[in-house]
C-alpha positions as CSV (number, residue, x, y, z in Angstrom):
1,M,-12.5,-44.3,-17.7
2,T,-14.8,-45.4,-20.5
3,A,-15.0,-49.0,-21.7
4,I,-11.9,-50.4,-23.4
5,A,-12.2,-51.8,-27.0
6,Q,-12.3,-55.6,-27.6
7,Q,-9.2,-57.6,-28.3
8,L,-8.0,-57.4,-31.9
9,S,-8.4,-60.4,-34.2
10,P,-6.6,-60.8,-37.5
11,D,-9.8,-60.3,-39.5
12,M,-11.1,-57.3,-37.6
13,N,-11.8,-54.5,-40.0
14,P,-8.7,-54.4,-42.4
15,D,-9.7,-50.9,-43.5
16,W,-9.6,-49.6,-39.9
17,W,-7.2,-46.8,-41.0
18,K,-9.8,-45.2,-43.3
19,G,-11.3,-42.6,-41.0
20,G,-9.4,-44.1,-38.0
21,V,-8.1,-42.1,-35.1
22,I,-4.4,-42.4,-34.3
23,Y,-2.8,-41.2,-31.1
24,Q,0.9,-40.1,-31.4
25,I,3.2,-40.9,-28.5
26,Y,6.6,-39.3,-28.1
27,P,8.2,-42.0,-26.1
28,R,10.9,-39.8,-24.4
29,S,8.1,-37.8,-22.8
30,F,5.2,-40.2,-22.1
31,Q,6.1,-42.3,-19.0
32,D,9.4,-43.1,-17.3
33,T,9.6,-46.4,-15.5
34,S,13.4,-47.0,-15.4
35,G,14.1,-43.9,-13.2
36,D,16.4,-42.1,-15.6
37,G,14.1,-39.2,-16.4
38,I,13.4,-40.4,-19.9
39,G,10.2,-42.2,-21.0
40,D,10.4,-45.8,-22.2
41,L,8.5,-48.6,-23.8
42,N,7.4,-50.1,-20.5
43,G,6.0,-46.7,-19.6
44,I,3.8,-46.8,-22.7
45,T,2.7,-50.3,-21.8
46,Q,1.8,-49.1,-18.3
47,R,-0.3,-46.3,-19.7
48,L,-2.0,-48.3,-22.5
49,P,-5.3,-48.7,-20.5
50,Y,-5.5,-44.8,-20.5
51,V,-4.9,-44.7,-24.3
52,A,-7.4,-47.4,-24.9
53,S,-10.0,-45.5,-22.8
54,L,-9.8,-42.6,-25.3
55,G,-11.3,-44.9,-28.0
56,V,-8.5,-44.5,-30.5
57,D,-7.8,-47.1,-33.2
58,A,-4.0,-47.0,-33.0
59,I,-1.0,-45.4,-31.5
60,W,1.9,-44.1,-33.5
61,I,5.2,-44.3,-31.5
62,S,7.9,-41.9,-32.5
63,P,11.3,-43.6,-33.0
64,F,12.7,-45.8,-30.3
65,F,15.4,-47.6,-32.4
66,T,19.1,-47.6,-31.5
67,S,20.4,-44.1,-32.0
68,P,23.0,-41.6,-30.8
69,M,20.0,-39.3,-30.2
70,K,21.5,-36.3,-32.0
71,D,17.9,-35.8,-33.3
72,F,16.2,-37.8,-30.6
73,G,15.8,-41.1,-32.5
74,Y,15.2,-39.7,-36.0
75,D,18.9,-40.6,-36.5
76,V,18.8,-44.4,-36.6
77,S,21.9,-46.5,-36.1
78,D,20.1,-49.9,-36.1
79,Y,16.7,-50.3,-37.7
80,C,16.1,-53.7,-36.0
81,D,16.7,-53.1,-32.3
82,V,15.5,-50.9,-29.4
83,D,17.8,-48.3,-27.9
84,P,18.6,-49.4,-24.3
85,M,17.3,-46.0,-23.2
86,F,13.8,-47.2,-24.2
87,G,14.1,-50.9,-23.2
88,S,14.5,-54.0,-25.2
89,L,12.8,-56.0,-28.0
90,E,11.1,-58.1,-25.3
91,D,9.7,-54.9,-23.9
92,F,8.4,-54.0,-27.3
93,D,6.8,-57.4,-27.8
94,R,5.0,-57.1,-24.5
95,L,3.8,-53.6,-25.5
96,V,2.3,-55.0,-28.8
97,A,0.7,-57.9,-27.0
98,T,-0.8,-55.6,-24.4
99,A,-2.1,-53.1,-26.9
100,H,-3.7,-55.9,-29.0
101,R,-5.5,-57.3,-25.9
102,L,-6.9,-53.8,-25.4
103,G,-8.0,-53.4,-29.0
104,V,-5.3,-50.8,-29.9
105,R,-3.1,-51.2,-33.0
106,I,0.6,-50.3,-33.0
107,M,2.2,-48.1,-35.7
108,I,5.9,-47.3,-35.5
109,D,7.8,-44.4,-37.0
110,L,10.1,-45.6,-39.8
111,V,12.9,-43.1,-40.8
112,L,14.0,-44.5,-44.1
113,S,15.3,-41.4,-46.0
114,H,18.5,-41.1,-43.8
115,T,20.4,-42.9,-41.1
116,S,22.7,-41.8,-38.3
117,D,26.4,-41.4,-39.3
118,A,27.0,-44.0,-36.6
119,H,25.0,-46.6,-38.6
120,P,27.3,-49.5,-39.7
121,W,26.1,-48.9,-43.3
122,F,27.5,-45.4,-43.3
123,Q,30.7,-46.4,-41.5
124,E,31.4,-48.8,-44.3
125,S,30.2,-46.5,-47.0
126,R,32.6,-43.7,-45.9
127,S,35.6,-46.0,-45.6
128,S,36.4,-45.9,-49.3
129,R,35.0,-45.3,-52.8
130,T,35.2,-49.0,-53.7
131,N,33.6,-50.9,-50.7
132,P,30.4,-52.9,-51.2
133,K,28.3,-50.1,-49.7
134,S,30.2,-47.2,-51.3
135,D,27.1,-46.0,-53.1
136,W,24.5,-46.6,-50.4
137,Y,24.5,-42.9,-49.6
138,V,24.4,-39.8,-51.8
139,W,28.1,-39.0,-52.4
140,A,29.4,-36.4,-54.8
141,D,32.7,-34.8,-55.8
142,P,33.2,-31.1,-55.1
143,K,33.1,-28.4,-57.7
144,P,36.5,-27.5,-59.1
145,D,36.7,-24.7,-56.5
146,G,36.1,-27.2,-53.7
147,T,32.6,-26.0,-52.9
148,P,29.6,-28.4,-52.6
149,P,28.3,-30.0,-55.8
150,N,25.1,-27.9,-55.9
151,N,23.0,-25.4,-53.9
152,W,20.8,-27.8,-52.0
153,L,20.0,-26.7,-48.4
154,S,19.4,-28.5,-45.1
155,I,16.1,-28.1,-43.3
156,F,18.2,-27.6,-40.1
157,G,20.1,-24.7,-41.7
158,G,23.0,-24.1,-44.1
159,T,24.2,-26.3,-46.9
160,G,22.8,-29.8,-47.4
161,W,26.3,-31.2,-48.0
162,H,29.1,-32.1,-45.6
163,W,32.7,-32.8,-46.5
164,D,34.1,-36.2,-45.6
165,A,37.9,-36.3,-45.4
166,R,38.0,-40.1,-45.8
167,R,36.5,-40.2,-49.3
168,L,37.4,-36.6,-50.2
169,Q,33.8,-36.2,-51.2
170,Y,30.6,-34.5,-50.0
171,Y,27.6,-36.4,-48.7
172,L,24.1,-35.2,-48.7
173,H,22.2,-34.5,-45.5
174,N,18.7,-32.9,-45.7
175,F,18.7,-32.6,-41.9
176,L,21.6,-32.7,-39.4
177,T,25.2,-33.3,-40.7
178,S,25.0,-36.5,-38.6
179,Q,22.0,-37.7,-40.7
180,P,23.4,-38.7,-44.1
181,D,20.8,-39.4,-46.8
182,L,20.5,-42.9,-48.2
183,N,20.8,-43.5,-52.0
184,F,17.5,-45.0,-53.0
185,H,18.7,-45.3,-56.6
186,N,20.6,-48.3,-55.4
187,P,18.2,-51.3,-55.3
188,D,20.3,-52.9,-52.5
189,V,19.4,-50.0,-50.3
190,Q,15.7,-50.5,-51.0
191,D,16.0,-54.2,-50.3
192,A,17.7,-53.6,-47.0
193,L,15.1,-51.1,-45.8
194,L,12.2,-53.4,-46.9
195,D,13.9,-56.2,-44.9
196,A,13.9,-53.9,-41.8
197,T,10.3,-53.2,-42.4
198,R,9.5,-56.9,-42.6
199,F,11.3,-57.4,-39.3
200,W,8.8,-55.2,-37.5
201,L,5.8,-56.7,-39.4
202,D,6.9,-60.1,-38.2
203,R,6.9,-58.8,-34.6
204,G,3.2,-57.9,-35.0
205,V,3.1,-54.2,-35.7
206,D,0.0,-53.0,-37.5
207,G,1.5,-50.2,-39.6
208,F,4.0,-47.4,-39.9
209,R,4.3,-43.7,-40.0
210,L,6.8,-43.0,-42.7
211,D,9.0,-40.0,-41.8
212,T,9.8,-37.5,-44.7
213,I,8.3,-39.9,-47.3
214,N,9.0,-37.4,-50.2
215,F,12.7,-37.2,-49.4
216,Y,13.6,-40.7,-50.3
217,F,15.0,-39.9,-53.8
218,A,17.2,-37.1,-54.9
219,D,17.8,-36.1,-58.5
220,K,20.4,-38.4,-59.9
221,A,22.1,-35.5,-61.9
222,L,22.2,-33.4,-58.7
223,R,20.9,-30.3,-60.5
224,D,20.5,-27.0,-58.6
225,N,17.2,-26.1,-57.2
226,P,15.7,-22.8,-58.5
227,A,15.1,-19.8,-56.3
228,L,11.6,-19.4,-54.9
229,P,10.2,-15.9,-55.3
230,P,9.6,-14.2,-51.9
231,E,5.8,-14.0,-52.4
232,K,5.6,-17.8,-52.8
233,R,7.6,-18.6,-49.6
234,N,5.7,-20.7,-47.1
235,A,6.8,-21.4,-43.5
236,N,4.7,-24.5,-43.1
237,I,7.7,-26.8,-43.4
238,A,10.5,-24.7,-42.0
239,P,10.4,-21.4,-40.0
240,A,10.6,-18.2,-41.9
241,V,14.1,-17.5,-40.5
242,N,15.4,-20.6,-42.3
243,P,16.9,-20.0,-45.8
244,Y,15.5,-23.4,-46.8
245,N,12.3,-21.5,-47.7
246,H,14.2,-19.6,-50.4
247,Q,14.3,-22.5,-52.8
248,E,11.8,-24.5,-54.8
249,H,12.9,-28.0,-54.0
250,I,12.2,-29.7,-57.3
251,Y,15.5,-31.7,-57.4
252,S,16.4,-32.4,-53.8
253,K,13.2,-34.3,-53.1
254,N,9.8,-35.2,-54.7
255,Q,11.3,-37.4,-57.4
256,P,9.1,-39.5,-59.6
257,E,11.1,-42.7,-58.8
258,N,9.6,-42.6,-55.4
259,L,6.3,-44.0,-56.7
260,L,8.1,-47.2,-57.7
261,F,9.6,-47.7,-54.3
262,L,6.2,-47.0,-52.6
263,K,4.7,-49.6,-54.8
264,R,7.2,-52.1,-53.5
265,F,6.5,-51.0,-49.9
266,R,2.7,-51.4,-50.4
267,E,3.2,-54.9,-51.9
268,L,5.1,-55.8,-48.7
269,L,2.3,-54.4,-46.5
270,D,-0.3,-56.4,-48.5
271,E,1.4,-59.6,-47.4
272,Y,0.2,-58.7,-43.8
273,P,-3.6,-58.0,-44.0
274,G,-4.8,-55.2,-41.9
275,T,-1.6,-53.3,-41.8
276,A,-1.4,-49.7,-43.0
277,A,1.0,-46.8,-43.5
278,V,0.7,-43.0,-43.3
279,G,3.4,-41.0,-45.1
280,E,4.6,-37.6,-43.9
281,V,4.7,-35.3,-46.9
282,G,6.9,-32.4,-46.1
283,D,6.4,-30.0,-49.0
284,A,4.7,-26.6,-48.8
285,Q,4.2,-26.2,-52.5
286,R,3.2,-29.6,-53.8
287,G,1.9,-31.3,-50.7
288,M,-1.6,-32.1,-52.0
289,E,-0.4,-33.2,-55.3
290,L,2.1,-35.6,-53.7
291,L,-0.6,-36.9,-51.3
292,G,-2.7,-37.8,-54.3
293,Q,0.2,-39.6,-56.1
294,Y,1.4,-41.5,-53.0
295,T,-2.1,-42.8,-52.0
296,R,-3.5,-43.6,-55.4
297,D,-5.1,-46.9,-56.5
298,G,-3.5,-49.1,-53.8
299,Q,0.0,-48.5,-55.3
300,G,1.4,-46.6,-52.4
301,V,0.6,-45.9,-48.8
302,Q,-2.9,-45.9,-47.5
303,M,-2.9,-42.3,-46.4
304,C,-0.6,-39.3,-46.1
305,Y,0.0,-36.9,-43.2
306,A,-0.8,-33.4,-44.3
307,F,0.7,-30.2,-42.9
308,E,-2.1,-27.8,-43.9
309,F,-3.7,-27.7,-40.4
310,L,-0.3,-27.5,-38.7
311,A,0.5,-23.9,-39.8
312,G,0.9,-21.0,-37.5
313,D,-2.1,-18.9,-38.5
314,L,-5.5,-19.5,-37.0
315,L,-7.3,-22.2,-39.0
316,T,-10.2,-20.2,-40.4
317,A,-13.3,-21.4,-42.1
318,P,-12.2,-20.0,-45.5
319,R,-8.8,-21.7,-45.1
320,I,-10.4,-25.1,-44.5
321,V,-12.6,-24.7,-47.6
322,E,-9.5,-23.7,-49.6
323,V,-7.6,-26.8,-48.3
324,Y,-10.4,-29.2,-49.3
325,D,-10.9,-27.5,-52.7
326,K,-7.2,-28.1,-53.4
327,L,-7.4,-31.7,-52.1
328,N,-10.4,-32.4,-54.3
329,A,-8.7,-30.9,-57.3
330,E,-5.2,-32.3,-56.9
331,A,-5.8,-35.6,-55.0
332,P,-9.5,-36.5,-55.7
333,D,-8.8,-40.2,-55.0
334,G,-6.2,-39.6,-52.2
335,W,-6.7,-40.0,-48.5
336,A,-5.4,-37.4,-46.0
337,C,-4.6,-37.8,-42.3
338,W,-5.2,-34.5,-40.5
339,A,-3.5,-33.3,-37.3
340,L,-3.6,-30.0,-35.4
341,S,-0.5,-30.7,-33.3
342,N,2.5,-33.0,-33.3
343,H,6.1,-33.3,-32.0
344,D,7.5,-30.8,-34.6
345,V,5.1,-27.8,-34.2
346,T,3.8,-25.4,-31.5
347,R,0.8,-26.9,-29.8
348,H,-2.3,-25.6,-31.4
349,V,-4.0,-24.1,-28.3
350,T,-1.0,-21.8,-28.1
351,R,-0.5,-21.4,-31.9
352,W,-4.1,-20.2,-32.3
353,N,-4.6,-18.7,-28.8
354,L,-7.5,-20.9,-27.9
355,D,-9.5,-21.0,-24.7
356,E,-11.1,-24.3,-23.6
357,Q,-14.2,-23.7,-25.7
358,G,-12.1,-23.1,-28.8
359,A,-10.2,-26.3,-28.0
360,R,-13.5,-28.2,-27.8
361,C,-14.7,-26.7,-31.1
362,Y,-11.6,-27.7,-33.0
363,A,-11.5,-31.2,-31.4
364,T,-15.1,-31.7,-32.6
365,L,-14.4,-30.3,-36.0
366,L,-11.4,-32.6,-36.5
367,Q,-13.5,-35.7,-35.8
368,C,-16.1,-34.5,-38.4
369,L,-13.9,-33.8,-41.3
370,R,-13.3,-36.4,-44.1
371,G,-9.9,-38.1,-43.7
372,S,-8.2,-39.9,-40.9
373,V,-7.2,-38.2,-37.6
374,C,-4.0,-38.0,-35.7
375,L,-3.9,-36.7,-32.1
376,Y,-0.8,-35.7,-30.3
377,Q,-0.2,-36.8,-26.6
378,G,-1.5,-34.1,-24.2
379,E,-3.7,-32.5,-26.8
380,E,-6.7,-34.1,-25.1
381,L,-5.7,-32.4,-21.9
382,G,-5.6,-28.9,-23.6
383,L,-1.8,-28.5,-22.9
384,N,-0.3,-25.3,-24.2
385,E,3.2,-24.9,-25.6
386,A,5.6,-25.0,-22.6
387,R,8.2,-22.3,-22.2
388,V,11.6,-23.9,-22.1
389,A,14.6,-21.8,-20.9
390,Y,17.6,-21.7,-23.3
391,E,19.8,-23.5,-20.8
392,D,17.2,-26.4,-20.8
393,L,16.9,-26.7,-24.6
394,Q,17.6,-30.1,-26.1
395,D,16.5,-29.6,-29.7
396,P,19.4,-28.8,-32.1
397,Y,17.0,-27.0,-34.4
398,G,16.0,-24.5,-31.6
399,I,19.6,-24.1,-30.5
400,E,20.6,-23.2,-34.0
401,F,17.9,-20.6,-34.6
402,W,17.4,-19.2,-31.1
403,P,15.8,-16.8,-30.2
404,E,13.9,-16.1,-33.5
405,Y,12.9,-19.8,-33.5
406,V,12.9,-21.5,-30.2
407,G,12.6,-25.0,-31.5
408,R,10.4,-28.0,-30.7
409,D,11.1,-28.7,-27.1
410,G,8.0,-26.7,-25.9
411,C,5.7,-29.4,-27.4
412,R,7.8,-32.3,-26.2
413,T,7.8,-31.7,-22.4
414,P,6.7,-34.6,-20.3
415,M,3.1,-35.8,-20.2
416,V,1.3,-34.8,-16.9
417,W,-0.5,-37.6,-15.2
418,E,-1.0,-36.1,-11.8
419,A,-0.5,-32.8,-10.0
420,S,0.8,-34.2,-6.8
421,N,4.5,-33.6,-7.5
422,E,6.9,-31.6,-9.6
423,G,7.3,-34.5,-12.0
424,G,3.7,-34.7,-12.9
425,G,3.6,-38.4,-12.4
426,F,6.0,-38.8,-15.4
427,S,9.1,-39.6,-13.4
428,E,10.5,-39.7,-9.9
429,V,13.7,-38.0,-11.0
430,K,14.6,-34.8,-12.9
431,P,13.2,-35.4,-16.4
432,W,15.1,-34.8,-19.7
433,L,13.0,-31.7,-20.3
434,P,11.4,-29.8,-17.4
435,V,7.7,-30.5,-16.6
436,A,5.8,-27.3,-17.3
437,H,4.3,-26.1,-14.1
438,E,1.3,-24.6,-15.9
439,H,0.5,-28.1,-17.2
440,L,0.0,-29.6,-13.7
441,G,-3.5,-28.2,-13.5
442,N,-4.4,-30.1,-16.6
443,A,-3.2,-33.4,-15.3
444,V,-5.0,-36.6,-16.3
445,A,-5.9,-37.4,-12.7
446,L,-7.6,-34.1,-12.2
447,Q,-9.5,-34.2,-15.4
448,E,-10.7,-37.8,-14.8
449,D,-12.6,-36.5,-11.8
450,R,-14.3,-33.6,-13.7
451,K,-17.2,-34.6,-15.9
452,D,-16.9,-31.4,-17.9
453,A,-13.2,-31.8,-18.5
454,L,-11.7,-31.5,-22.0
455,L,-10.4,-35.0,-21.7
456,H,-13.9,-36.4,-21.5
457,H,-15.0,-34.3,-24.4
458,Y,-12.3,-35.9,-26.6
459,R,-13.5,-39.3,-25.5
460,R,-17.1,-38.3,-26.5
461,V,-16.3,-37.0,-29.9
462,I,-14.0,-39.9,-30.7
463,A,-16.8,-42.3,-29.7
464,M,-19.2,-40.3,-31.9
465,R,-17.0,-40.7,-34.9
466,A,-16.4,-44.4,-34.3
467,A,-20.2,-45.0,-34.2
468,A,-20.9,-43.0,-37.4
469,P,-19.8,-44.5,-40.8
470,A,-20.6,-41.2,-42.4
471,L,-18.0,-39.4,-40.3
472,Q,-15.4,-42.1,-40.6
473,K,-15.4,-42.7,-44.4
474,G,-18.5,-41.0,-45.9
475,E,-18.7,-38.4,-48.6
476,Q,-18.2,-34.7,-47.7
477,T,-20.3,-32.3,-49.7
478,D,-21.7,-28.7,-49.7
479,M,-18.7,-27.4,-47.7
480,Q,-19.0,-23.6,-47.4
481,A,-17.6,-20.8,-45.4
482,D,-19.9,-17.9,-44.7
483,G,-17.5,-15.5,-43.0
484,Q,-16.1,-17.7,-40.2
485,L,-19.0,-20.1,-40.2
486,L,-18.0,-23.4,-41.7
487,H,-20.7,-26.0,-42.6
488,F,-20.8,-29.2,-44.6
489,V,-22.7,-32.5,-45.0
490,R,-21.3,-35.9,-44.4
491,S,-23.1,-38.9,-45.8
492,E,-22.8,-42.7,-46.1
493,G,-25.7,-44.7,-47.5
494,D,-28.9,-43.5,-45.7
495,E,-26.9,-41.7,-43.0
496,R,-26.5,-37.9,-43.2
497,W,-24.9,-35.4,-40.9
498,F,-25.0,-31.6,-41.1
499,C,-22.0,-30.1,-39.3
500,A,-21.6,-26.4,-38.6
501,F,-18.8,-24.6,-36.7
502,N,-18.4,-20.9,-35.9
503,L,-14.6,-20.4,-36.0
504,G,-14.8,-16.6,-35.4
505,G,-15.4,-14.1,-32.6
506,D,-18.9,-12.9,-33.7
507,A,-22.2,-14.7,-33.6
508,A,-23.3,-16.3,-36.9
509,S,-26.5,-17.7,-38.3
510,V,-26.7,-21.0,-40.1
511,H,-29.5,-22.7,-42.0
512,P,-29.5,-26.5,-42.4
513,P,-30.3,-27.9,-45.8
514,E,-33.8,-29.1,-46.6
515,G,-34.9,-32.1,-44.7
516,N,-35.6,-33.3,-41.2
517,W,-32.7,-33.1,-38.8
518,E,-32.3,-34.1,-35.2
519,F,-29.8,-32.5,-32.8
520,V,-26.9,-34.8,-31.8
521,D,-26.8,-34.5,-28.1
522,G,-24.0,-35.3,-25.6
523,I,-21.1,-33.6,-27.3
524,G,-21.5,-30.0,-26.1
525,G,-22.9,-28.5,-29.2
526,T,-25.6,-25.9,-29.5
527,D,-29.1,-27.4,-29.5
528,P,-31.3,-25.6,-32.0
529,G,-34.3,-27.8,-31.3
530,R,-35.8,-29.8,-34.2
531,A,-34.7,-27.9,-37.3
532,T,-35.8,-28.0,-40.9
533,G,-34.4,-26.4,-44.1
534,A,-36.5,-23.3,-43.4
535,G,-35.3,-22.9,-39.9
536,G,-32.1,-21.1,-38.8
537,M,-30.0,-21.1,-35.7
538,S,-27.5,-18.8,-34.1
539,L,-24.0,-20.0,-33.1
540,G,-21.8,-17.8,-30.8
541,P,-18.0,-17.7,-31.0
542,W,-16.5,-21.2,-31.0
543,Q,-20.0,-22.8,-30.9
544,Y,-21.0,-25.7,-33.2
545,T,-24.0,-27.8,-33.9
546,L,-24.2,-31.3,-35.4
547,L,-27.5,-32.5,-36.8
548,K,-28.4,-36.0,-38.0
549,G,-30.9,-36.7,-40.7
550,V,-34.1,-38.5,-39.6
């Protein structure tokens, strides 16, 4: 393994997030130490030396709070405790302390837009129309004919409203019926959520990933969403088989009041220097616009998690130029956090049908683009999307839409640490999702022993970014797509990089800008020799070259 970063200190680079690299851990599937087939916090602590060896700045841990696990932790029943399945608060404190000793920051996944229906807040709210928390959730009377108050839909399918016999009213749920939406128009709700946020800040966390950040507020008048014309439908947020894509969600989310709450959230973060938040913006139509609003002028979160590179179609050179053109037009002062894979989408090596050279190319590209970076566990091993039999499915989303949409379990199967047994080093018992047999050949232990393994390539390009201010936070100019050849310049002060990537199946010729350039060796790129503006070079399929100004 490579050298581990130095221990964190309170004054160490408060702007670490800008251009930083974050490693997402799905705790159920990372490492089981309790022997129940489910990953836990102690498992993360056990594997932190490996994570630190990657050279990442922080880890984002998907939810581990007390929960009925209907949506595997994204349905919270206690914001200020650890579900026994994952361990205890003491285990979490030990995780934070260990990570900080290794120079790794801890970001946790806050799900503020909704709770579980088992949360005490909701239990009280549904008990009557007059209790102190009666308006902590979005309640509404039925229409005169008994149908829901409007046409809003759930991302998990069907109406976004569920009838409650206790109150004789409907409550809003943008996700499962067991995930009622909180009423952010009530300042007491905001205060309670900020108190929960402070609880974790006081325990030493370095930041948050804010789930569904644009869903916090719903239109107070509960107006109907308009229909979205078929030609404008986009499957980036929900699969094409889901009628959720048939609406323009201008009233059920993306409300302007959200900016005031995010200002309050940022003021809380600012009390804890060096902390940062990344918001997940789930909107296919207005994603870039919202990113700009939510990260502007220190009034919101530091960065937003964009979906543009998480789509199904191959990420082409023209598409990347299109995304950055839109980002520069709609969010010129915003800051994006890019990812190719996560816990909600098909792993990108399967989504884009990449071989190992293709995986290396995109891994390098991601570290060169302007913005912060999020990697998903197992991505550095080149794991493909696992095939999970219907009888083994756990994801309610996949069960609902099977077989047209098979759900998210295929990207959530256990991490493979070794190839010596069926459990892949994840657990000694049958895991909650099957270990994919085809993943065993990509296990960490096997790749550690191969100098040419993809795992080591990820380490090299992460280290390259960490050592180059231009790649971390510098300007990005002259981005062009010549067919499937993408090239651009990154610069910070006197430091300049020329980055070129062939994202197509045919050879392409590239000419660096005027100036003297030196090939950046050691990261597997194509060496053109010493090149000038008058010289050109040929890049084969999935080849790339990085040149540094001299």
